[in-house]
Structure formats: structure tokens, C-alpha cells
C-alpha positions, 0 to 999 in steps of 0.5 A: 500499499502506497503511503501518502501524507503531507510532509516536507523534506528538510535537507537542503537542495533540490529533489531529483526530477522525473526526467532524472530517473527516466534513463537506463538503470546502468546510466542512473546508478552511478549518477545517484552517487553523492545524492542525498536520500532524505526523509521528512523526519530529518534523517538523511544520508549520502548515497555512496553505493548502488547497483543497477538491475535491468529487467528482462535482460538481467536474471538477477532482477526481480522483473526478469520473468515479467510483472507480478503483484510483488514487482509491479512498482518496478514496471511503473513510472520512473522516480518511484520507490520499490521496497521489497522484503528478503530472507524473511527479515530485511527490507531493501529499497530501490528507485525505479528507472525509466522508461516506464514498463521496462521493469529496471531500477537501482538498489540503494546499497549504502549511505553515509549518515548525515543528519538524524543520526540519533534517530538512526541509532534508535532504529538500530540500537545494536549497532556499535559504530555509526559507520555501520548504521547504513552500511548495507541495503537492509541496514540503511532501510532500518536506519532510515525507517523504510519498510513495505509501507513505503513501496510505491511512494513517489520520490518526486512527488511533494507530499511523500515522506522521502526524496532523493536530493541534489545538494550540489555534490557531484558524483565521483568522476571516472568510475568503473563498474564492479560486479554485484554482490549478494546474488547467485545469478547475473553475478558477472555484470559490472553493474555496481558502483560505489564512492571510492574510498568511502568507509560507509561502502558495504563491500570491496569494489574493484573500481577507480576514480 
């Protein structure tokens, strides 16, 4: 169910436009690095690691075999959030990329916490170090308060609780994609990108920049 409520994203900057998301997932993913995932309750984190999932040509994508009730959001308009449950215990969040109907998107794998860190700690009370609050896709959803209630929300819409914001920091330059992690199929596709040297990245990446 899509959650809608009047809210205002407080992190300084401009929410990404629909046109920004309306591009191939492999093009969108590295451009999301250094953007900020912000919540209306004040929590915010800089995106430092992402993976692209490319629909019908990608056996690792949830949409590889077509549209189902679970993955329907991925076939919708770009700029929406696709949230799914995995391993019977974790939520992961993606942003849908265009064009509509292709079933493509970008998994947000790690954030560098920027604001609302006390709230993140409260959401992840067993985390010993702030470095690990959002270091991985399941951790970041816990820290940011993202669950199935956010599946389908519009990251572009002015009245949703979450947005991805451009606060003026450019993506790192001259990136080379590395292989994705935590999957059993499509492992050789170089569709994972991260901010080089950032201590909040969830795993080792073979890339430069």
C-alpha cells in the first residue's frame, strides 16, 4: 500500500526530477552517487553505493520473468520507490528507472549518515559504530525507517515522506563498475558502483576514480 501524507523534506537541495530517473538503470545508478536520500523526519544519508537491475535482460532482477503483484511498482513510472522483503527479515529499497514498463531500477546499497543520526541509532540499537548504521541495503532501510509501507511512494512528489536530493555535490568521476554482490545469478555484470574510499560502502569494489 502506498503511504501518502503531507510532509516536507528538510535537507537543503533540490529533489531529483522525474526526467532524472527516466534513463537506463546502468546510467542512472552511478549518477545517484553523492546524492542524498532524505526523510521528512530529518534523517538523511549520502548515497555511496548502488547497483543497477536491468529487467528482462538481467536474471538477477525481480522483473526478469515479467510483471507480478510483488514487482509491479518496478514497471511503473520512474522516480518511485520499490521496497521488497528479503530473507524473511529485511527490507531493501530501490528507485525505479525509466522508461516505464521496462522493469528496471537501482538498489541503494549504502549511505553515509548525515543527519538524524540519533534517530538512526534508536532504529538500530545494537549497532556499535555509526559507520555501520547504513552500511548495507538492509541496514539503511532500518536506519532510515523504510519498510513495505513505502513501496510505491513517489520520490518526486512533493507530499511523500522521502526524496533523493541534489545538494550540489557531484558524483565521483571516472568510475568503473564492479560486479554485484549478494546474488546468485547475473553475478558477472559490472553494474555496481560506489564512492571510492568511502568507509560506509558495504563491500570491496574494484573500481577507480
